[in-house]
C-alpha positions in Angstrom: 106.0 327.0 2.3 102.4 326.5 3.2 101.3 326.5 6.9 97.8 325.1 6.5 97.2 321.5 5.3 94.0 322.4 3.3 96.1 324.7 1.1 98.2 321.7 0.0 95.2 319.9 -1.5 94.3 323.0 -3.5 97.6 324.6 -4.5 100.5 322.4 -3.4 103.3 322.7 -0.9 104.7 326.1 -1.9 108.3 325.0 -2.2 108.7 325.7 -5.9 107.4 328.1 -8.6 104.8 325.5 -9.7 102.7 326.4 -6.6 99.1 327.1 -7.4 99.5 326.1 -11.0 98.1 323.1 -12.9 101.7 321.7 -13.1 101.9 321.3 -9.4 102.2 317.6 -8.5 99.8 317.9 -5.6 97.1 319.1 -8.1 98.0 316.4 -10.5 97.3 313.7 -7.9 94.5 315.7 -6.2 91.8 313.0 -6.4 93.8 310.1 -4.8 95.3 312.5 -2.3 91.9 313.6 -1.0 90.9 310.0 -0.5 94.1 309.2 1.3 93.5 312.2 3.5 90.1 311.0 4.5 91.5 307.6 5.6 94.3 309.3 7.6 91.9 311.7 9.3 89.6 308.8 10.3 92.5 307.4 12.4 92.3 310.3 14.8 95.9 311.4 14.1 96.5 315.1 14.2 97.0 316.8 10.8 99.6 319.5 10.6 102.1 320.8 8.0 105.8 319.9 8.1 108.3 320.5 5.3 105.3 321.8 3.3 103.6 318.4 3.4 100.5 317.2 5.3 101.9 315.3 8.3 99.9 313.1 10.7 101.2 312.9 14.2 100.4 311.2 17.6 101.2 313.4 20.6 103.7 315.4 18.5 105.4 312.3 17.1 105.4 311.8 13.3 103.5 308.7 12.1 102.8 309.3 8.4 103.0 312.0 5.7 101.4 312.5 2.3 103.6 313.1 -0.7 103.2 313.9 -4.4 106.0 312.9 -6.8 106.1 313.1 -10.6 105.2 309.4 -11.0 102.9 308.8 -8.1 101.5 310.1 -4.8 100.9 308.3 -1.5 101.7 307.9 2.1 105.1 307.8 3.7 105.3 305.9 7.0 108.1 307.3 9.2 108.7 303.9 10.9 107.8 301.9 7.8 110.7 299.6 8.2 109.0 298.1 11.3 105.7 297.4 9.6 104.9 293.8 8.6 103.8 294.8 5.1 101.5 291.7 4.8 99.9 293.4 1.8 103.3 293.7 0.0 102.6 297.4 -0.9 105.4 299.2 0.7 108.7 300.3 -0.9 111.8 302.0 0.5 111.7 305.8 0.4 115.0 305.9 -1.4 118.3 304.1 -2.0 119.8 305.5 1.2 116.6 305.5 3.3 116.6 303.3 6.4 113.4 303.9 8.2 110.7 305.3 5.9 108.5 303.2 3.6 106.2 304.5 0.9 102.8 303.3 -0.3 102.4 304.7 -3.9 99.2 305.1 -5.8 98.1 307.0 -8.9 94.3 306.8 -9.0 91.3 306.9 -6.7 90.5 303.3 -7.5 93.9 302.2 -6.5 93.4 303.9 -3.1 90.0 302.2 -2.7 91.4 298.8 -3.7 94.2 299.1 -1.1 92.1 300.8 1.6 92.0 297.7 3.8 95.8 297.5 3.8 96.2 301.2 4.2 94.1 301.2 7.4 96.0 298.1 8.6 99.3 299.8 8.1 98.1 302.9 9.8 96.8 300.9 12.8 100.1 299.2 13.1 102.1 302.4 12.7 100.0 304.0 15.5 100.5 301.0 17.8 104.2 301.2 17.2 104.3 304.9 18.1 102.3 304.3 21.2 104.7 301.5 22.3 107.7 303.9 22.0 109.7 301.4 19.9 112.8 302.9 18.3 114.2 302.3 14.8 117.3 300.1 15.0 120.4 302.0 13.9 121.5 300.9 10.4 124.7 299.0 9.9 127.1 301.8 9.2 129.8 299.6 7.8 130.8 301.1 4.5 130.9 299.1 1.3 133.8 300.9 -0.3 133.8 300.4 -4.1 136.7 298.3 -5.4 137.9 301.3 -7.5 138.5 303.3 -4.4 140.1 300.4 -2.5 142.6 300.0 -5.4 143.4 303.7 -5.4 143.9 303.8 -1.6 146.2 300.8 -1.8 148.3 302.5 -4.5 148.7 305.8 -2.6 149.8 305.6 1.1 149.3 309.3 1.6 145.8 309.2 0.3 145.1 306.2 2.4 146.3 308.1 5.5 144.1 311.1 4.7 141.1 308.8 4.0 141.5 307.0 7.4 141.6 310.4 9.1 138.1 311.3 7.8 135.1 310.9 9.9 132.7 308.0 9.0 130.2 310.6 7.8 132.7 312.2 5.4 133.8 308.8 4.1 130.2 307.8 3.5 129.6 311.0 1.4 132.5 310.0 -0.9 131.4 306.4 -1.1 127.9 307.3 -2.1 129.1 309.7 -4.7 131.7 307.3 -6.2 129.4 304.2 -6.1 126.6 306.1 -7.9 128.7 305.8 -11.1 128.1 302.5 -12.8 131.1 302.5 -15.1 134.5 301.8 -13.4 136.3 304.5 -15.4 133.7 307.0 -14.3 134.3 306.0 -10.7 138.0 306.5 -11.2 137.3 310.0 -12.7 135.2 310.9 -9.6 137.9 309.6 -7.3 140.5 311.9 -8.9 138.2 314.9 -8.5 137.6 314.0 -4.8 141.3 313.6 -3.9 141.8 317.4 -3.0 138.9 317.3 -0.6 140.0 314.1 1.0 143.5 315.6 1.6 141.7 318.7 3.0 139.8 316.6 5.5 136.4 317.6 4.0 133.4 315.6 3.0 132.1 315.5 -0.6 129.5 318.1 0.0 131.8 320.5 2.0 133.5 323.5 0.4 
């Protein structure tokens, strides 16, 4: 991965074989990324590279990070869940993301149009970091899919093995099973997970 932020805006993050090619997503969104960078640097935040991405920090604490996806680029706010979002421009970073919020753009004109709100979000994000406020812990209560509830009710031994799993391991199975929209597909996934459940492992453990 790259170590210098300037390299990112020329050739990308260096995490895949598209680095320094015209297929690199950072090159695809080069123009809006450059404008976003100017806005970020004007805040006085320190620019460095983390995870191959230009990251903007305050006394070593992460505040924001630039990103380039297939469909858009933009700014990721590490404590975005705490921002007021008066401009209604922020979206969750992912289905299972708790804290981060993304501001997505695809053109220079979109950045210029949203510049006021971007600066407002950054000012608020910096103030939050200075205040030392912490992200509240998410509600970790699992929403176990009905298909799994039924299977556990039908098999006492499986229910015992399930209850013995750590919350993190249970969560890994719930996320995997719930990702299937069709009930039958969920049951198929449950059957394949049973050996790991009895082994006391999480879905991603081998």
